[in-house]
Backbone as a printed PyTorch tensor [residue, N CA C, xyz], in Angstrom:
tensor([[[ -8.7200,  -3.8880, -34.5690],
         [ -8.9270,  -3.6900, -36.0210],
         [-10.3720,  -3.8120, -36.3430]],

        [[-10.9280,  -2.9160, -37.0380],
         [-12.3670,  -2.8500, -37.3630],
         [-12.4990,  -3.3290, -38.8040]],

        [[-13.3410,  -4.3810, -38.9550],
         [-13.5440,  -4.9020, -40.3470],
         [-14.7890,  -4.1870, -40.9430]],

        [[-14.6640,  -3.8070, -42.1440],
         [-15.8310,  -3.1450, -42.8510],
         [-16.9490,  -4.2210, -43.0350]],

        [[-18.1360,  -3.7230, -42.9250],
         [-19.3010,  -4.6030, -43.0640],
         [-19.8410,  -4.4010, -44.4810]],

        [[-19.8620,  -5.3630, -45.3200],
         [-20.4250,  -5.2320, -46.5760],
         [-21.9770,  -5.4830, -46.5410]],

        [[-22.6780,  -5.1100, -47.6140],
         [-24.0870,  -5.3550, -47.6300],
         [-24.4800,  -6.7990, -47.6470]],

        [[-23.5680,  -7.6860, -48.1790],
         [-23.8680,  -9.1240, -48.2520],
         [-23.6870,  -9.8370, -46.8510]],

        [[-23.0570,  -9.1580, -45.9010],
         [-22.6530,  -9.8030, -44.6740],
         [-23.8500, -10.3500, -43.9040]],

        [[-24.9200,  -9.6180, -43.6810],
         [-26.0660, -10.1590, -42.9470],
         [-26.7020, -11.4390, -43.5840]],

        [[-26.8000, -11.4580, -44.9000],
         [-27.3490, -12.6160, -45.5860],
         [-26.4330, -13.8480, -45.4670]],

        [[-25.1940, -13.5670, -45.5490],
         [-24.1910, -14.6460, -45.3860],
         [-24.2380, -15.2250, -43.9850]],

        [[-24.2840, -14.3900, -43.0030],
         [-24.4120, -14.9160, -41.6200],
         [-25.7120, -15.6210, -41.3520]],

        [[-26.7760, -15.2020, -41.9420],
         [-28.0390, -15.8410, -41.7880],
         [-27.9870, -17.2590, -42.4830]],

        [[-27.3750, -17.3320, -43.6500],
         [-27.2280, -18.6820, -44.2850],
         [-26.3580, -19.6250, -43.4990]],

        [[-25.2400, -19.1280, -42.9300],
         [-24.3870, -19.9650, -42.0940],
         [-25.0900, -20.3760, -40.8210]],

        [[-25.8480, -19.5340, -40.2660],
         [-26.5940, -19.9260, -39.0300],
         [-27.6590, -20.8820, -39.3220]],

        [[-28.3060, -20.7560, -40.5560],
         [-29.3020, -21.6970, -41.0030],
         [-28.7250, -23.1030, -41.1670]],

        [[-27.4550, -23.1690, -41.6610],
         [-26.8440, -24.4670, -41.8500],
         [-26.5010, -25.1880, -40.5020]],

        [[-26.2530, -24.3300, -39.5120],
         [-25.8160, -24.8860, -38.1860],
         [-27.0020, -25.4600, -37.4490]],

        [[-28.2270, -24.9350, -37.6310],
         [-29.3320, -25.3100, -36.8030],
         [-30.3080, -26.2140, -37.5640]],

        [[-29.9240, -26.7070, -38.7350],
         [-30.8850, -27.5910, -39.4750],
         [-30.9820, -28.9680, -38.8170]],

        [[-32.1070, -29.5810, -38.9770],
         [-32.4510, -30.8440, -38.4290],
         [-31.8450, -32.0080, -39.2640]],

        [[-31.5630, -33.1320, -38.6810],
         [-31.1170, -34.3070, -39.5080],
         [-32.0800, -34.6630, -40.6260]],

        [[-31.5810, -35.1170, -41.7340],
         [-32.4180, -35.4900, -42.8260],
         [-33.1250, -36.8390, -42.7030]],

        [[-32.5790, -37.7240, -41.9610],
         [-33.1280, -39.0580, -41.8270],
         [-33.2420, -39.8070, -43.1270]],

        [[-32.3270, -39.5900, -44.0210],
         [-32.3260, -40.1580, -45.2950],
         [-31.1800, -41.2260, -45.3430]],

        [[-31.0730, -41.9640, -46.4160],
         [-30.0360, -42.9110, -46.6140],
         [-29.3490, -42.6650, -47.9100]],

        [[-28.1810, -43.1810, -48.0430],
         [-27.4250, -43.1440, -49.3820],
         [-27.5550, -44.5400, -49.9470]],

        [[-28.1730, -44.5820, -51.1340],
         [-28.2930, -45.9600, -51.8270],
         [-26.9230, -46.4450, -52.1880]],

        [[-26.8770, -47.7820, -52.3730],
         [-25.5320, -48.4300, -52.6160],
         [-24.8600, -47.8960, -53.8940]],

        [[-25.5540, -47.5290, -54.9220],
         [-24.8980, -47.0010, -56.1560],
         [-24.1430, -45.6510, -55.9550]],

        [[-24.5920, -44.8980, -54.9060],
         [-23.9950, -43.5630, -54.6670],
         [-22.5830, -43.7660, -54.1230]],

        [[-22.3420, -44.7970, -53.3340],
         [-21.0410, -45.0160, -52.6900],
         [-19.9780, -45.2800, -53.8110]],

        [[-20.3920, -46.1490, -54.8150],
         [-19.3880, -46.4530, -55.9090],
         [-19.1960, -45.2490, -56.7890]],

        [[-20.2270, -44.4530, -56.9340],
         [-20.0600, -43.2350, -57.7760],
         [-19.2070, -42.2310, -57.0500]],

        [[-19.3830, -42.0780, -55.7910],
         [-18.5200, -41.1720, -54.9830],
         [-17.0440, -41.6310, -55.0150]],

        [[-16.8370, -42.9690, -54.8980],
         [-15.4460, -43.4500, -54.9360],
         [-14.8710, -43.2270, -56.2960]],

        [[-15.6870, -43.3960, -57.4320],
         [-15.2570, -43.1010, -58.7340],
         [-14.8620, -41.6630, -58.9690]],

        [[-15.6720, -40.8120, -58.4270],
         [-15.4530, -39.3620, -58.5310],
         [-14.1780, -38.9020, -57.7710]],

        [[-13.9090, -39.4890, -56.6540],
         [-12.6990, -39.1370, -55.8030],
         [-11.4400, -39.6370, -56.5340]],

        [[-11.5020, -40.9290, -56.9420],
         [-10.3020, -41.4920, -57.7040],
         [-10.0810, -40.7920, -59.0100]],

        [[-11.1220, -40.4510, -59.7510],
         [-10.9640, -39.7130, -61.0150],
         [-10.3910, -38.3360, -60.8050]],

        [[-10.8170, -37.6930, -59.7090],
         [-10.2640, -36.3910, -59.4200],
         [ -8.7040, -36.4580, -59.0590]],

        [[ -8.3870, -37.4280, -58.2770],
         [ -6.9820, -37.6110, -57.8980],
         [ -6.1280, -37.9060, -59.0850]],

        [[ -6.5740, -38.9130, -59.9280],
         [ -5.7930, -39.3020, -61.0570],
         [ -5.7680, -38.2220, -62.0520]],

        [[ -6.8640, -37.4360, -62.2830],
         [ -6.8170, -36.3320, -63.1740],
         [ -5.8950, -35.2530, -62.7320]],

        [[ -5.7970, -34.9900, -61.4380],
         [ -4.8750, -34.0160, -60.9580],
         [ -3.4020, -34.4470, -61.1040]],

        [[ -3.1590, -35.6990, -60.9090],
         [ -1.7470, -36.2450, -61.0920],
         [ -1.4080, -36.1090, -62.5860]],

        [[ -2.3390, -36.3680, -63.5150],
         [ -2.0390, -36.3020, -64.9450],
         [ -1.7820, -34.8530, -65.3660]],

        [[ -2.6500, -33.9740, -64.7760],
         [ -2.4570, -32.5780, -65.1280],
         [ -1.1080, -32.0660, -64.6330]],

        [[ -0.6730, -32.4190, -63.4540],
         [  0.5910, -31.9800, -62.9510],
         [  1.7060, -32.5520, -63.8610]],

        [[  1.5630, -33.7950, -64.2870],
         [  2.5410, -34.4260, -65.1000],
         [  2.6900, -33.7780, -66.4350]],

        [[  1.5420, -33.3460, -66.9800],
         [  1.5570, -32.7890, -68.4370],
         [  1.8020, -31.3130, -68.3660]],

        [[  1.0350, -30.5630, -67.5190],
         [  1.0780, -29.0930, -67.5400],
         [  1.7880, -28.4630, -66.3420]],

        [[  1.9440, -29.2440, -65.3210],
         [  2.4020, -28.5180, -64.0650],
         [  3.8910, -28.7630, -63.8010]],

        [[  4.6480, -28.9850, -64.8020],
         [  6.0940, -29.1970, -64.5990],
         [  6.7990, -27.9530, -64.0310]],

        [[  6.2040, -26.8030, -64.3010],
         [  6.8080, -25.5960, -63.8110],
         [  6.6720, -25.4410, -62.2690]],

        [[  5.7910, -26.2570, -61.6590],
         [  5.6340, -26.1630, -60.2390],
         [  6.8070, -26.7250, -59.4860]],

        [[  7.4600, -27.7470, -60.0710],
         [  8.4950, -28.4380, -59.3950],
         [  9.8610, -28.2910, -60.0920]],

        [[  9.9370, -27.4620, -61.0870],
         [ 11.2240, -27.2420, -61.7950],
         [ 12.1110, -26.3190, -60.9860]],

        [[ 13.3580, -26.5430, -61.0770],
         [ 14.3000, -25.5950, -60.5160],
         [ 14.9480, -24.8120, -61.5400]],

        [[ 15.3370, -23.5740, -61.2970],
         [ 16.0370, -22.7580, -62.2600],
         [ 17.4620, -23.3120, -62.3710]],

        [[ 17.8540, -23.3890, -63.6160],
         [ 19.2110, -23.9340, -63.9000],
         [ 20.2010, -22.8420, -63.6590]],

        [[ 21.2620, -23.2480, -62.9660],
         [ 22.3350, -22.2700, -62.7280],
         [ 23.2600, -22.2240, -63.8200]],

        [[ 23.8590, -21.1180, -64.0370],
         [ 24.7540, -20.9040, -65.1810],
         [ 26.1820, -21.1460, -64.7940]],

        [[ 26.4790, -22.3980, -64.3160],
         [ 27.8540, -22.7550, -63.8740],
         [ 28.7240, -22.8940, -65.0550]],

        [[ 28.2060, -23.3000, -66.1480],
         [ 29.0500, -23.5710, -67.3320],
         [ 29.6720, -22.2720, -67.8190]],

        [[ 29.0350, -21.1520, -67.6980],
         [ 29.5580, -19.8630, -68.1480],
         [ 30.6900, -19.3890, -67.2820]],

        [[ 30.7100, -19.7390, -65.9840],
         [ 31.7280, -19.3320, -65.0270],
         [ 33.0050, -20.0950, -65.2960]],

        [[ 32.9640, -21.2110, -65.8280],
         [ 34.2220, -22.0220, -66.0420],
         [ 34.9820, -21.5290, -67.1550]]])
């Protein structure tokens, strides 16, 4: 199978190649960043659970069968 090459393909490959060969930053993460990252992760998880509870009921709902009409 031959994949078509889009005009953006060379620039995308160049960016990906650049990310692979970059040198280490030799930087540190200050202590406040860890707690902020933890808060961000927990907030995202809890926000997702709340969204599913409020708006995502259709994801887990089953179609009701019409057994009552057959009786």
